[in-house]
N, C-alpha and C positions, 0 to 999 in steps of 0.2 A: 451112471448117476454122477452128476456134477454137484459138488457142495460149495457153499460160500463160507469163507472163513474171514475173520477180522483179527487184527493184532491189537489187543488192549494194552500190551506192554511190550517193550523191546524184546525181540527174539522169542515171542510166544504167540501162537496162533490158536484161535478158538473157533470150532465149528459152530456156525449159526443155524444153517438150515440147508435144505436142497435148494439149488438156485431156482428151480422151477416154481418154488413157493412164492418168489418175488413177482409181483405184478407191476409192469412198467407204470410209473406215475404215482405209485402208492408205496407207503413205507410199512415196516414192521419193527417192533421193539425186541431187543435181545438183552437178556440179563447177563451181566459180566460177572466174573468170579468174585470181584470185590464189592458187589452189591450195586454198582452203577448200572445204568442202562445205555445201550447204543440204539440209535435209530438207523435202520438200514434201508437203502433205496436202490431201485433200478430205474434209470431214466428211459425214455422211449427209444433211445439209440442203443440200449442194452448195457450201458456203463453202470457199474455199481459203486455205491458210496456208503460210508458209515460215519456218523457224527454222534456226539453226545445227545441223548434223548431229552435232557433237562433244558427247558426254556429258561434262560438266565434272567428274563424279565419278570417271570411269575414264580419260578421254582418248580413248576409242574412238569411231570414227565410226559410231554405231549408232542414233541417234534415229529415223532414217527407218524402222527395223525395229520401232519400238515400237507399242504398242496405243493407239488413240484411245479416250478416254472423256470423261465430263463429271462435274464436281463443283461443286455450288453455282452452276449455270448457266455455268460456265467449261469450255470445251473444252480438253482437255489430251492430251499424249502421254506414256505411261509408258515409261521407258527399258527396253529388253529385258534389261539386265544387272542393275542394282540396284533397279529399279522406281520410281525417283524420277519424279514427275509434273511436266511443264513446260507451263505455260499457253501455248497456241498463239497467243494474241493479244498477250501481253506478254513472253513468254519467262521469266517468273518461275517458280522452282521452288516448287511448292505444298507441298513437304515440308521446305524449308530457305529461309527468307526472304532469306538472304544470297547466294543463288546464282541467276544468270540466264543465259540463252543469248540470242544475238542473234536479232532478228526482222527479216525482210525483207518490205517491201511486195510484194504480188502483184497482178496484173491479168490479165484475159483480153482478147485482141485478135483 
């Protein structure tokens, strides 16, 4: 059994789920110990990502429900509400350079 873990804080790892629960192209939300949420994704190439689940434009915890795409070689998730795109590797908003979301390291064990 392979599990997916993310690191919400330096030198700490949190088990999120079995990797098999991730569907390529779709996200899931994970509750972090401090009450925040992470949006966890697997792209169609099998790479995993974790970013903050909170959409900074609306405050809603919805990024895990967004659609994954790519632009200029960058994998992103588009918010299901206002459609802003967030780079899954850097957290940078591709539609507003001044906005970012947190990115969490992920690993499989």
